[in-house]
N, CA, C and O atoms as a CHARMM CRD file, in Angstrom:
* protein
*
  236
    1    1 UNK  N    123.12900 106.13300  94.29800 PROA 1      0.00000
    2    1 UNK  CA   122.14100 106.66000  95.22100 PROA 1      0.00000
    3    1 UNK  C    120.87900 107.02400  94.42900 PROA 1      0.00000
    4    1 UNK  O    120.96800 107.59900  93.34400 PROA 1      0.00000
    5    2 UNK  N    119.71600 106.69000  94.97100 PROA 2      0.00000
    6    2 UNK  CA   118.45000 107.01900  94.34500 PROA 2      0.00000
    7    2 UNK  C    117.73400 108.06800  95.17200 PROA 2      0.00000
    8    2 UNK  O    117.80700 108.05500  96.40100 PROA 2      0.00000
    9    3 UNK  N    117.05000 108.96800  94.50800 PROA 3      0.00000
   10    3 UNK  CA   116.24200 109.97500  95.17600 PROA 3      0.00000
   11    3 UNK  C    114.80100 109.52500  95.09500 PROA 3      0.00000
   12    3 UNK  O    114.35400 109.07000  94.04200 PROA 3      0.00000
   13    4 UNK  N    114.07100 109.64400  96.18200 PROA 4      0.00000
   14    4 UNK  CA   112.68700 109.18200  96.20400 PROA 4      0.00000
   15    4 UNK  C    111.76700 110.31600  96.63900 PROA 4      0.00000
   16    4 UNK  O    112.10500 111.13200  97.49600 PROA 4      0.00000
   17    5 UNK  N    110.61700 110.33600  96.02900 PROA 5      0.00000
   18    5 UNK  CA   109.56200 111.26700  96.39900 PROA 5      0.00000
   19    5 UNK  C    108.50800 110.43900  97.11800 PROA 5      0.00000
   20    5 UNK  O    107.99100 109.47900  96.54600 PROA 5      0.00000
   21    6 UNK  N    108.18000 110.78000  98.33900 PROA 6      0.00000
   22    6 UNK  CA   107.26200 109.96400  99.12500 PROA 6      0.00000
   23    6 UNK  C    105.81500 110.26200  98.76400 PROA 6      0.00000
   24    6 UNK  O    105.45800 111.38900  98.42200 PROA 6      0.00000
   25    7 UNK  N    104.98900 109.22100  98.84800 PROA 7      0.00000
   26    7 UNK  CA   103.57600 109.33000  98.49300 PROA 7      0.00000
   27    7 UNK  C    102.82800 110.20600  99.47900 PROA 7      0.00000
   28    7 UNK  O    102.90000 109.99800 100.69000 PROA 7      0.00000
   29    8 UNK  N    102.12900 111.16000  98.97000 PROA 8      0.00000
   30    8 UNK  CA   101.14600 111.93700  99.71400 PROA 8      0.00000
   31    8 UNK  C     99.92100 112.00200  98.82700 PROA 8      0.00000
   32    8 UNK  O     99.96800 111.55900  97.67900 PROA 8      0.00000
   33    9 UNK  N     98.85300 112.53000  99.32000 PROA 9      0.00000
   34    9 UNK  CA    97.61400 112.56300  98.55100 PROA 9      0.00000
   35    9 UNK  C     97.82700 113.24300  97.20000 PROA 9      0.00000
   36    9 UNK  O     98.28900 114.38200  97.12700 PROA 9      0.00000
   37   10 UNK  N     97.48200 112.52200  96.13500 PROA 10     0.00000
   38   10 UNK  CA    97.56600 113.09000  94.79900 PROA 10     0.00000
   39   10 UNK  C     98.94300 113.03100  94.17300 PROA 10     0.00000
   40   10 UNK  O     99.19000 113.72100  93.18300 PROA 10     0.00000
   41   11 UNK  N     99.84600 112.23600  94.71200 PROA 11     0.00000
   42   11 UNK  CA   101.18400 112.12600  94.13800 PROA 11     0.00000
   43   11 UNK  C    101.55500 110.66000  93.94200 PROA 11     0.00000
   44   11 UNK  O    100.86700 109.76000  94.42500 PROA 11     0.00000
   45   12 UNK  N    102.63900 110.44100  93.23500 PROA 12     0.00000
   46   12 UNK  CA   103.16000 109.10200  92.98400 PROA 12     0.00000
   47   12 UNK  C    104.64400 109.09100  93.28800 PROA 12     0.00000
   48   12 UNK  O    105.34800 110.06100  93.00700 PROA 12     0.00000
   49   13 UNK  N    105.12000 108.00600  93.85800 PROA 13     0.00000
   50   13 UNK  CA   106.54100 107.85700  94.15800 PROA 13     0.00000
   51   13 UNK  C    107.29600 107.44100  92.90500 PROA 13     0.00000
   52   13 UNK  O    106.86900 106.54200  92.18100 PROA 13     0.00000
   53   14 UNK  N    108.42100 108.10000  92.65500 PROA 14     0.00000
   54   14 UNK  CA   109.30700 107.69600  91.56100 PROA 14     0.00000
   55   14 UNK  C    110.72800 107.62100  92.10000 PROA 14     0.00000
   56   14 UNK  O    111.06300 108.28400  93.08200 PROA 14     0.00000
   57   15 UNK  N    111.55400 106.81700  91.45900 PROA 15     0.00000
   58   15 UNK  CA   112.97400 106.73000  91.78900 PROA 15     0.00000
   59   15 UNK  C    113.77000 107.19000  90.57800 PROA 15     0.00000
   60   15 UNK  O    113.44200 106.86000  89.43800 PROA 15     0.00000
   61   16 UNK  N    114.82000 107.95600  90.84300 PROA 16     0.00000
   62   16 UNK  CA   115.66900 108.48000  89.77600 PROA 16     0.00000
   63   16 UNK  C    117.11200 108.13900  90.06300 PROA 16     0.00000
   64   16 UNK  O    117.52500 108.07800  91.22100 PROA 16     0.00000
   65   17 UNK  N    117.87600 107.91800  89.01700 PROA 17     0.00000
   66   17 UNK  CA   119.32200 107.77800  89.18300 PROA 17     0.00000
   67   17 UNK  C    119.88700 109.14100  89.53800 PROA 17     0.00000
   68   17 UNK  O    119.23400 110.16500  89.33500 PROA 17     0.00000
   69   18 UNK  N    121.10100 109.15000  90.06700 PROA 18     0.00000
   70   18 UNK  CA   121.76400 110.42600  90.36900 PROA 18     0.00000
   71   18 UNK  C    121.84800 111.30400  89.13000 PROA 18     0.00000
   72   18 UNK  O    121.62400 112.51300  89.19500 PROA 18     0.00000
   73   19 UNK  N    122.17300 110.68400  88.00100 PROA 19     0.00000
   74   19 UNK  CA   122.31200 111.43800  86.75100 PROA 19     0.00000
   75   19 UNK  C    120.99300 112.08300  86.34400 PROA 19     0.00000
   76   19 UNK  O    120.96700 113.25700  85.97500 PROA 19     0.00000
   77   20 UNK  N    119.89600 111.32900  86.40900 PROA 20     0.00000
   78   20 UNK  CA   118.58700 111.87100  86.04000 PROA 20     0.00000
   79   20 UNK  C    118.18400 112.99200  86.99000 PROA 20     0.00000
   80   20 UNK  O    117.65600 114.01300  86.54900 PROA 20     0.00000
   81   21 UNK  N    118.42500 112.81700  88.28300 PROA 21     0.00000
   82   21 UNK  CA   118.09400 113.84800  89.26700 PROA 21     0.00000
   83   21 UNK  C    118.86000 115.14300  88.98400 PROA 21     0.00000
   84   21 UNK  O    118.28400 116.23100  89.01400 PROA 21     0.00000
   85   22 UNK  N    120.15500 115.01900  88.71100 PROA 22     0.00000
   86   22 UNK  CA   120.98100 116.20400  88.43000 PROA 22     0.00000
   87   22 UNK  C    120.48100 116.93700  87.18900 PROA 22     0.00000
   88   22 UNK  O    120.45400 118.16700  87.16200 PROA 22     0.00000
   89   23 UNK  N    120.08300 116.18400  86.16000 PROA 23     0.00000
   90   23 UNK  CA   119.57800 116.80200  84.92700 PROA 23     0.00000
   91   23 UNK  C    118.28100 117.54900  85.20600 PROA 23     0.00000
   92   23 UNK  O    118.11700 118.69400  84.78400 PROA 23     0.00000
   93   24 UNK  N    117.35400 116.90000  85.91900 PROA 24     0.00000
   94   24 UNK  CA   116.08300 117.57200  86.25000 PROA 24     0.00000
   95   24 UNK  C    116.31400 118.79100  87.13200 PROA 24     0.00000
   96   24 UNK  O    115.73200 119.85100  86.90000 PROA 24     0.00000
   97   25 UNK  N    117.16200 118.64000  88.14300 PROA 25     0.00000
   98   25 UNK  CA   117.42300 119.74700  89.06100 PROA 25     0.00000
   99   25 UNK  C    118.02200 120.94200  88.32800 PROA 25     0.00000
  100   25 UNK  O    117.69400 122.08800  88.63600 PROA 25     0.00000
  101   26 UNK  N    118.89900 120.68200  87.35800 PROA 26     0.00000
  102   26 UNK  CA   119.52100 121.76400  86.58500 PROA 26     0.00000
  103   26 UNK  C    118.49400 122.50600  85.72300 PROA 26     0.00000
  104   26 UNK  O    118.67200 123.69000  85.43600 PROA 26     0.00000
  105   27 UNK  N    117.42900 121.82600  85.31100 PROA 27     0.00000
  106   27 UNK  CA   116.39300 122.43200  84.46900 PROA 27     0.00000
  107   27 UNK  C    115.31700 123.15400  85.27300 PROA 27     0.00000
  108   27 UNK  O    114.56800 123.96600  84.72900 PROA 27     0.00000
  109   28 UNK  N    115.24100 122.85800  86.57000 PROA 28     0.00000
  110   28 UNK  CA   114.18900 123.40000  87.42600 PROA 28     0.00000
  111   28 UNK  C    114.43700 124.88200  87.70600 PROA 28     0.00000
  112   28 UNK  O    115.53900 125.27200  88.09100 PROA 28     0.00000
  113   29 UNK  N    113.41400 125.69500  87.51100 PROA 29     0.00000
  114   29 UNK  CA   113.51500 127.12600  87.77600 PROA 29     0.00000
  115   29 UNK  C    113.25500 127.39500  89.25300 PROA 29     0.00000
  116   29 UNK  O    112.62300 126.58700  89.93500 PROA 29     0.00000
  117   30 UNK  N    113.73800 128.52100  89.74000 PROA 30     0.00000
  118   30 UNK  CA   113.55300 128.88800  91.14600 PROA 30     0.00000
  119   30 UNK  C    112.06100 128.90500  91.49400 PROA 30     0.00000
  120   30 UNK  O    111.25400 129.50000  90.77800 PROA 30     0.00000
  121   31 UNK  N    111.71200 128.26000  92.58000 PROA 31     0.00000
  122   31 UNK  CA   110.32800 128.21900  93.02400 PROA 31     0.00000
  123   31 UNK  C    109.45500 127.19200  92.30400 PROA 31     0.00000
  124   31 UNK  O    108.27900 127.03900  92.63000 PROA 31     0.00000
  125   32 UNK  N    110.02300 126.49500  91.33400 PROA 32     0.00000
  126   32 UNK  CA   109.27500 125.51500  90.55900 PROA 32     0.00000
  127   32 UNK  C    109.42100 124.13400  91.20000 PROA 32     0.00000
  128   32 UNK  O    110.52100 123.74600  91.59400 PROA 32     0.00000
  129   33 UNK  N    108.32500 123.39900  91.30500 PROA 33     0.00000
  130   33 UNK  CA   108.38100 122.03000  91.80800 PROA 33     0.00000
  131   33 UNK  C    108.84600 121.10600  90.68400 PROA 33     0.00000
  132   33 UNK  O    108.81800 121.48000  89.51200 PROA 33     0.00000
  133   34 UNK  N    109.27200 119.90300  91.05000 PROA 34     0.00000
  134   34 UNK  CA   109.64000 118.93200  90.02900 PROA 34     0.00000
  135   34 UNK  C    108.42100 118.56100  89.18100 PROA 34     0.00000
  136   34 UNK  O    108.55000 118.32800  87.97900 PROA 34     0.00000
  137   35 UNK  N    107.24000 118.50400  89.80200 PROA 35     0.00000
  138   35 UNK  CA   106.01500 118.23200  89.03400 PROA 35     0.00000
  139   35 UNK  C    105.77200 119.32200  88.00200 PROA 35     0.00000
  140   35 UNK  O    105.44800 119.03200  86.85000 PROA 35     0.00000
  141   36 UNK  N    105.93000 120.58200  88.41600 PROA 36     0.00000
  142   36 UNK  CA   105.74600 121.69700  87.48000 PROA 36     0.00000
  143   36 UNK  C    106.76300 121.62600  86.34300 PROA 36     0.00000
  144   36 UNK  O    106.42800 121.87600  85.18600 PROA 36     0.00000
  145   37 UNK  N    108.00000 121.28600  86.67700 PROA 37     0.00000
  146   37 UNK  CA   109.04300 121.15400  85.65500 PROA 37     0.00000
  147   37 UNK  C    108.67100 120.08600  84.63700 PROA 37     0.00000
  148   37 UNK  O    108.76700 120.32000  83.43200 PROA 37     0.00000
  149   38 UNK  N    108.25100 118.92600  85.10300 PROA 38     0.00000
  150   38 UNK  CA   107.90500 117.83300  84.19500 PROA 38     0.00000
  151   38 UNK  C    106.72400 118.22200  83.31700 PROA 38     0.00000
  152   38 UNK  O    106.72500 117.93500  82.12000 PROA 38     0.00000
  153   39 UNK  N    105.72100 118.86700  83.89100 PROA 39     0.00000
  154   39 UNK  CA   104.57800 119.31300  83.08700 PROA 39     0.00000
  155   39 UNK  C    104.99200 120.37400  82.07000 PROA 39     0.00000
  156   39 UNK  O    104.49400 120.38500  80.94500 PROA 39     0.00000
  157   40 UNK  N    105.90200 121.26300  82.46500 PROA 40     0.00000
  158   40 UNK  CA   106.37700 122.30700  81.54600 PROA 40     0.00000
  159   40 UNK  C    107.14800 121.68000  80.39000 PROA 40     0.00000
  160   40 UNK  O    106.97700 122.07900  79.23900 PROA 40     0.00000
  161   41 UNK  N    107.98900 120.70600  80.69100 PROA 41     0.00000
  162   41 UNK  CA   108.83200 120.09100  79.66100 PROA 41     0.00000
  163   41 UNK  C    108.07700 119.11400  78.76000 PROA 41     0.00000
  164   41 UNK  O    108.34900 119.02700  77.56300 PROA 41     0.00000
  165   42 UNK  N    107.13300 118.38300  79.34300 PROA 42     0.00000
  166   42 UNK  CA   106.49500 117.29500  78.60100 PROA 42     0.00000
  167   42 UNK  C    105.01700 117.50900  78.32900 PROA 42     0.00000
  168   42 UNK  O    104.38500 116.68900  77.66300 PROA 42     0.00000
  169   43 UNK  N    104.46200 118.59200  78.83200 PROA 43     0.00000
  170   43 UNK  CA   103.08300 118.93100  78.52800 PROA 43     0.00000
  171   43 UNK  C    102.08000 118.35700  79.50300 PROA 43     0.00000
  172   43 UNK  O    102.38700 117.49800  80.32900 PROA 43     0.00000
  173   44 UNK  N    100.86500 118.86800  79.37200 PROA 44     0.00000
  174   44 UNK  CA    99.77900 118.49500  80.26000 PROA 44     0.00000
  175   44 UNK  C     98.69400 117.75700  79.51100 PROA 44     0.00000
  176   44 UNK  O     97.60700 117.54800  80.04900 PROA 44     0.00000
  177   45 UNK  N     98.96500 117.35700  78.28200 PROA 45     0.00000
  178   45 UNK  CA    97.95200 116.78000  77.41000 PROA 45     0.00000
  179   45 UNK  C     97.59400 115.34300  77.73500 PROA 45     0.00000
  180   45 UNK  O     98.04900 114.76400  78.72100 PROA 45     0.00000
  181   46 UNK  N     96.77900 114.80400  76.88400 PROA 46     0.00000
  182   46 UNK  CA    96.31300 113.43100  76.96600 PROA 46     0.00000
  183   46 UNK  C     97.50700 112.48200  76.89300 PROA 46     0.00000
  184   46 UNK  O     98.32600 112.59000  75.98000 PROA 46     0.00000
  185   47 UNK  N     97.61300 111.55200  77.84700 PROA 47     0.00000
  186   47 UNK  CA    98.72300 110.60900  77.85300 PROA 47     0.00000
  187   47 UNK  C     98.65100 109.61700  76.70100 PROA 47     0.00000
  188   47 UNK  O     99.67100 109.07200  76.27900 PROA 47     0.00000
  189   48 UNK  N     97.43600 109.38100  76.19000 PROA 48     0.00000
  190   48 UNK  CA    97.23100 108.44500  75.08500 PROA 48     0.00000
  191   48 UNK  C     96.44400 109.14300  73.97900 PROA 48     0.00000
  192   48 UNK  O     95.26600 108.84500  73.77800 PROA 48     0.00000
  193   49 UNK  N     97.07900 110.06700  73.26200 PROA 49     0.00000
  194   49 UNK  CA    96.34900 110.90100  72.30400 PROA 49     0.00000
  195   49 UNK  C     95.70100 110.14200  71.15500 PROA 49     0.00000
  196   49 UNK  O     94.77600 110.66200  70.53100 PROA 49     0.00000
  197   50 UNK  N     96.15600 108.92800  70.85500 PROA 50     0.00000
  198   50 UNK  CA    95.61300 108.17900  69.72100 PROA 50     0.00000
  199   50 UNK  C     94.78800 106.97800  70.17200 PROA 50     0.00000
  200   50 UNK  O     94.49900 106.09100  69.36900 PROA 50     0.00000
  201   51 UNK  N     94.40600 106.94000  71.44400 PROA 51     0.00000
  202   51 UNK  CA    93.70700 105.76100  71.95500 PROA 51     0.00000
  203   51 UNK  C     92.35300 105.56000  71.28200 PROA 51     0.00000
  204   51 UNK  O     91.95600 104.41700  71.05400 PROA 51     0.00000
  205   52 UNK  N     91.63200 106.63000  70.95700 PROA 52     0.00000
  206   52 UNK  CA    90.33700 106.48400  70.28400 PROA 52     0.00000
  207   52 UNK  C     90.50300 105.84200  68.91500 PROA 52     0.00000
  208   52 UNK  O     89.72000 104.97300  68.53100 PROA 52     0.00000
  209   53 UNK  N     91.52600 106.27100  68.17900 PROA 53     0.00000
  210   53 UNK  CA    91.77000 105.69100  66.85600 PROA 53     0.00000
  211   53 UNK  C     92.18100 104.22900  66.97400 PROA 53     0.00000
  212   53 UNK  O     91.76600 103.39500  66.17000 PROA 53     0.00000
  213   54 UNK  N     92.99700 103.92300  67.97700 PROA 54     0.00000
  214   54 UNK  CA    93.44000 102.55700  68.19400 PROA 54     0.00000
  215   54 UNK  C     92.25300 101.64800  68.50200 PROA 54     0.00000
  216   54 UNK  O     92.12200 100.57400  67.91600 PROA 54     0.00000
  217   55 UNK  N     91.39400 102.07400  69.41600 PROA 55     0.00000
  218   55 UNK  CA    90.23600 101.27600  69.77700 PROA 55     0.00000
  219   55 UNK  C     89.26900 101.12700  68.60600 PROA 55     0.00000
  220   55 UNK  O     88.68100 100.06200  68.41900 PROA 55     0.00000
  221   56 UNK  N     89.10300 102.18200  67.82300 PROA 56     0.00000
  222   56 UNK  CA    88.19900 102.13800  66.69200 PROA 56     0.00000
  223   56 UNK  C     88.66900 101.12800  65.63400 PROA 56     0.00000
  224   56 UNK  O     87.85100 100.58900  64.88900 PROA 56     0.00000
  225   57 UNK  N     89.95700 100.87600  65.56900 PROA 57     0.00000
  226   57 UNK  CA    90.47800  99.93400  64.58100 PROA 57     0.00000
  227   57 UNK  C     90.03100  98.51200  64.86100 PROA 57     0.00000
  228   57 UNK  O     90.12800  97.65200  63.98500 PROA 57     0.00000
  229   58 UNK  N     89.54400  98.24800  66.06000 PROA 58     0.00000
  230   58 UNK  CA    89.06700  96.90200  66.41900 PROA 58     0.00000
  231   58 UNK  C     87.56200  96.74400  66.22200 PROA 58     0.00000
  232   58 UNK  O     87.03700  95.64100  66.37100 PROA 58     0.00000
  233   59 UNK  N     86.87000  97.81000  65.89400 PROA 59     0.00000
  234   59 UNK  CA    85.41400  97.74000  65.72300 PROA 59     0.00000
  235   59 UNK  C     85.01700  97.38400  64.30900 PROA 59     0.00000
  236   59 UNK  O     83.82700  97.28800  64.00800 PROA 59     0.00000
């Protein structure tokens, strides 16, 4: 069974296995959204922190 988050303004749909959903749900604090959990666990920083260096290597 897959769990789906439906698209609304400013969100993206993802599919998770039962195992992944259970792991995320177990880590989620009371009142915390799954988005908040993911940001807390993985950070809010630049998705491509070395992109400037990578691009500069081609110049």
